[in-house]
C-alpha positions in Angstrom: 0.0 0.0 0.0 2.8 2.5 0.9 4.7 1.4 -2.3 2.0 2.9 -4.5 2.3 6.5 -3.3 4.9 8.7 -5.0 6.0 10.4 -1.9 7.3 7.3 -0.1 9.8 4.9 -1.4 10.7 1.4 -0.1 13.9 2.7 1.6 12.3 5.8 3.2 10.1 3.9 5.7 13.0 2.0 7.5 15.2 5.1 7.3 12.5 7.2 8.9 12.1 4.6 11.7 15.9 4.8 12.3 15.8 8.6 12.4 13.0 8.6 15.0 15.0 6.4 17.3 17.8 8.5 18.9 20.1 5.5 19.5 19.8 4.2 15.9 19.7 7.7 14.3 23.5 7.6 13.6 23.0 4.5 11.5 20.2 6.0 9.3 22.6 7.2 6.6 24.0 3.7 6.1 20.6 2.1 5.4 20.6 2.5 1.6 24.1 0.9 1.3 23.5 -1.8 4.0 20.4 -3.4 2.3 22.1 -4.4 -1.0 25.2 -5.5 1.0 23.1 -7.9 3.1 21.3 -9.3 0.0 24.6 -9.8 -1.9 26.2 -11.4 1.2 23.2 -13.8 1.5 23.5 -14.8 -2.2 27.3 -15.3 -1.8 26.8 -17.5 1.3 24.0 -19.5 -0.5 26.4 -20.3 -3.3 29.0 -22.1 -1.1 28.4 -25.8 -0.6 30.5 -28.2 1.4 31.0 -31.9 0.5 32.2 -33.9 3.4 35.3 -36.2 3.3 34.7 -39.5 1.7 31.6 -38.3 -0.2 30.9 -37.0 -3.7 28.2 -34.6 -4.7 26.1 -34.1 -7.8 24.6 -30.7 -8.7 20.9 -30.7 -9.4 18.9 -27.8 -11.0 15.2 -28.1 -11.6 15.3 -31.9 -11.3 18.2 -32.4 -13.9 21.4 -33.8 -12.6 24.8 -32.7 -13.8 27.3 -35.3 -15.1 30.2 -33.7 -13.3 30.9 -35.0 -9.8 32.0 -32.7 -7.0 34.8 -34.0 -4.7 35.1 -33.3 -1.0 35.7 -29.7 0.0 34.1 -26.3 -0.6 32.5 -25.5 -3.9 31.0 -22.3 -5.3 27.9 -23.1 -7.3 24.8 -21.5 -8.6 22.7 -20.6 -5.5 19.6 -22.1 -7.1 21.2 -25.5 -7.4 20.9 -28.3 -4.9 23.7 -30.8 -4.2 23.0 -34.4 -3.5 25.8 -36.2 -1.7 26.6 -39.9 -1.4 29.4 -42.1 -0.3 32.1 -42.9 -2.9 31.7 -46.6 -2.5 28.0 -46.5 -3.5 26.7 -45.6 -6.9 24.7 -42.4 -7.2 21.6 -43.0 -9.1 21.3 -40.4 -11.8 
């Protein structure tokens, strides 16, 4: 409802709340820069997947499996992908 008015923007509501609080008023000027930083940080953390030792992983996006296996360790992948893990001794059913 407040998004449809031309006088208020999405960022002005939280900024005005910060300005009205005397303790948080000094952080009000950082609000426009902090929102994109938090979103980008969340996307970066969502793109890191860990494969435990002795396991392999297979990337899956929208039900389709990748042919490439992921070894143990940290991997940077598409945040929309899911990783299925399994033991190296057992076959992964693709």
